[in-house]
N, C-alpha and C positions, 0 to 999 in steps of 0.2 A: 395479425401474428399470434399465437397461441406463445406463453412466456419463453416455453420449455423448447418449443421451434427454437426462437431468439436465442437464447442460450446455446443451444449447438452450435449454432451457425457462430455464435462468437467467440465460441471455444476455438470452433478449428480457425477463426479470423487470428486471435493470440497465437497459439500454435505455426501459423505460417510466418508471424514476422517475428515468432520464437527461433522458426529455423534459421530464418535468414540472419538473425542476432548471430546465433549460434557459428555459420558461414563465415562470418564474418570477423570474428574473433577470431580465429586462424591466423589473418594474416593481417590483422590489426597495426598499423603505425602508431606512435603516439606523434607523429607529426600530424595525422589526422585532426588533431583534438582541436577545437576552438573553444573560446572564451564568453559567455554571455553577460558573466561577471567574477566576479572575484571567488576562486573557486567554485564556480556554477560551470563546468564541463559539459560541452555537447558536441558531437560529430555527425558525420555523416551517416553512420548505423542509426541514431535515431531518429534522424531526420526520413531518411527512406522508409525504416519500420513505421515510423507514424503514419505514410503516407498508403504503405499497406492496408494498414488498422482503417482508416479512415474511408479507402477506397472500400472495404471489405464491409464497413457497417451501414454506408450509405445506402450499398444495393439490398443489405437487411432489413432496415428500417428508414425508407427515404423523407420519413416526415420529421425524424430527429435531427436535432441540432448538436453541435459538438463546443466544447471544452476542452482544448489540448494542450500539453506541455507545448512544445515547437511548432504552434500556429500554423498547423497545415488548413486547418477547419476548426474557427472559433466562431462560429455563426448561433446565438443561441435562438432557441423558439419555446413558446410558450410551454408546451408538455412535456415532450421528449427530452433531454440532451445527454448525449454521448460525454461520458470525460475519461480522457484516456492519457495514460503515462507510456510511451512505447515502450523505452528502458529504464525502468524503474532502479537506481543503480547505477549511475554511467559510470563513477568515477570508479566503483568497483572492475565496470567492464574494460576501463580503461587501462586499468594496471594489472590487469588477469586476473583479479579477485571473482573467484566464481560461485556469487551470490548477485543474482541479479535477473529483473523481470519485465512483463509487460502486465500492466494493470489496465482493465476496462471497466467501467462501469456505466449503467441505465438510468438517470436520474427522473423519472417521473414527478413533475410540480418541484415540492423539493423531497423529496423521497428518495433515497438509494433502492431500486427494486431489483436490482440484476449487480453482479459483480465476478467477475473473472479475472485470477491474476495467475498467470506461467511461470513459474519457476525454471530457465532456461536449464541450467546447467545438470539439475535432478530430473530435468520431463516431470516436474509435477505438476498439475493442471488444479488449483484450489478453484469453484465457484459457488455459488448460492445464488435462488431467487428467493424472494419474497414470499416467506411463507412454506419453503419448499425446503428448507435443509440445508446444510453444507457440507461438501463433497471434497476428497482430492482421489483424481483418478478412478474417479466412480466408487471409490467408499466414503462412505457417512465418517465424518467425524468431527469429534464437540472439543469442546474446552476441558481444560485438567480439572479435577476433585480437589485439588490443593486447599486448601480450605482460609487459609494464612499467607502473610507475608514472609514470614522465618521458613517458608516450605516451599517457597516459591525461585524461580527462575525470571529473572526481568529483562526485557528488551529496551533499547534506546536508541536515539541518533544521537549524535555529537554535532553541535551548531560550527559551522564551517565557514560564515560570514554574521555579521551582525551580531558582536562579539558582548554588546553592552550588558547582557546577563550573561555571559558566563560563569561569574564567581556565584550567582546564585544556581546556578545549572551544577554546578561541582560539589557544589553542599548537598544540595537533592541526591546527586552521585553517592557522595562518602556517606551520607544517612544511608541512604538504601543498601549499599554494600556490605554493609555491616549489621542490617536487619534481614537478610534473604539467603538466597545460596549464591547469588553472585550478580551481575550485570550483563549483559553480552551487546555488543554494535556490530550488527550484520550488516548495515550499508544500503538495506531494501528496506522502506518502509512500509511497502506491499507485502513484502516476504513477513516480514514483523508480523502482520498483522494477523497473516495465515498461520502462521506458527504459535499466536495465540490461540487461534480456532479450534489447531489440531491438537494442543494440549502439551506441546513441547515449550511453551516457557508460558507461565500464569498471566503477565502483563506487559505493556507498551505504553510508554509515553514519550512524546517529541512535540516541539513549538518550531516555527517555523516552516510548518508544512503547507503546500498549495494540496487543491481540489483533489486535482488528479494522481498525487503521492497516496492519500488515504481510503477513495471511493471507493476503489474495486475491491479493498481487502475488510472496509470496515463492516458490510450488510454479510461477508462469510462469519466473522467473528459474531453476530448479534444473531444469525440463524445455526451455528456453533453452541449456542448457548450462553455465550459472554455479553459480556454490557461494555460498551462506547458513550463515553462523554468527551466534553471540554475538561477544561483544568478545573473549571468551577461545577465539575458533574451539573452539566448544561447539556444543550442541543447543539452547541453549536460547531460541530466537529466536522463539518463537512469542508466549511468555506473560514472558516474562525484561528483557522492555522495554528489551532492547539490541540492534539487528541490524546486518551486515554481510554488505551483497552486493559478488556481483563475477564479471568473468568469469571467474574461478578465477584464469588465470594470474597475476594481481595480488595475489590475496588474500591472502597473505601476507606483501607487501609492507603493504596499508594496514592491516594486522593492527597489525601490529611500531610504523608511526606513530602509530596510535590507542594503543596501549599506552606508547609512549616516557611520554607525558603522563596517562594517565588514570590 
């Protein structure tokens, strides 16, 4: 199957799951929340949305394996694997804060070649394929041209468990706050990455992330002209549990700020 055809099918699948999430949000009750771990929330909405995504992707590319957040399918294959977060921003969803998304990526061997992030509330679908550019709702997007951290807005995510490095993290935040336009915490890493790609923020960094949190968004940043790395400016950002994404121009500055305290 051509990558463009596969992208079109993936977009439809993401939107189908997003429509289900949107409908369920109207009647969702806090009693339906489960806990996978401390502050690690999940609901039937996450699980059912993942079933929708997995079913559609299996039909679109039967030979591919899966890495999924809720475990609907976790059978890795040798060449192609889908990486799926059916509801990135579950805590926002549970509390009625309108920033959450469906994130889907296709990995060939060790490289992400397709990414789709559907932000449910704004009906914004961000997507990219390797070498094909990055788009939001059929409009081509690109990263900001801001040349320095001093002219940048930065996104991040606050740790909600494993607080051993909390003081170091707070030191990073304090430093960046004083050297930039400020810091935003939206609550969905996939959306944060898409906002880097579309020039709404210039950079994003976070740790304690899983592959399904970042895989869909990182290729969108890359295809929009941005840069993605781990905290050491290396390439272990899919499974390395830490990521820095930027417009490229501020990448060195942002990494230096992180590593002053990390």
